[in-house]
C-alpha positions in Angstrom: 0.0 0.0 0.0 1.2 3.5 -0.8 0.1 6.5 1.2 0.7 9.9 -0.3 0.4 13.0 1.9 0.1 16.5 0.5 2.1 19.1 2.4 2.2 22.8 1.6 5.8 24.0 1.7 7.2 27.5 1.7 10.5 28.4 0.1 13.2 31.0 0.6 13.5 32.7 -2.8 17.3 33.3 -2.2 18.7 30.0 -1.1 15.7 27.8 -2.1 15.4 25.9 1.2 11.9 24.6 1.9 10.1 25.0 5.2 6.8 23.8 6.6 5.7 27.2 7.7 5.7 30.6 6.0 7.2 32.4 9.0 10.4 30.4 9.0 10.7 30.8 5.2 10.4 34.5 5.6 13.0 34.6 8.3 15.4 32.6 6.1 14.8 35.0 3.2 15.3 38.1 5.4 18.6 36.6 6.7 19.9 35.6 3.3 19.1 39.0 1.9 20.7 40.9 4.7 23.8 38.7 5.3 24.4 37.2 1.9 24.6 33.8 3.6 22.5 31.1 5.3 21.8 30.9 9.0 22.5 27.5 10.4 20.0 28.2 13.2 17.2 28.8 10.6 18.2 26.2 8.0 18.3 23.4 10.6 14.5 23.4 10.3 14.5 23.1 6.5 12.7 20.1 5.1 14.3 20.2 1.6 15.5 22.5 -1.1 14.8 23.2 -4.8 17.6 22.2 -7.0 18.4 24.4 -10.0 17.6 22.6 -13.3 20.3 22.9 -16.0 
């Protein structure tokens, strides 16, 4: 048996990490924009990321 669960994810538009909630994605995006880097404290709650297709 296969069970598929739909989950809404929110993404940081800068680093493309995915989060379960909008608030964390916004915090990540704000951090990335301000510091030009990722915050380990924020990204530890990421549930995935979007890979660039080439």
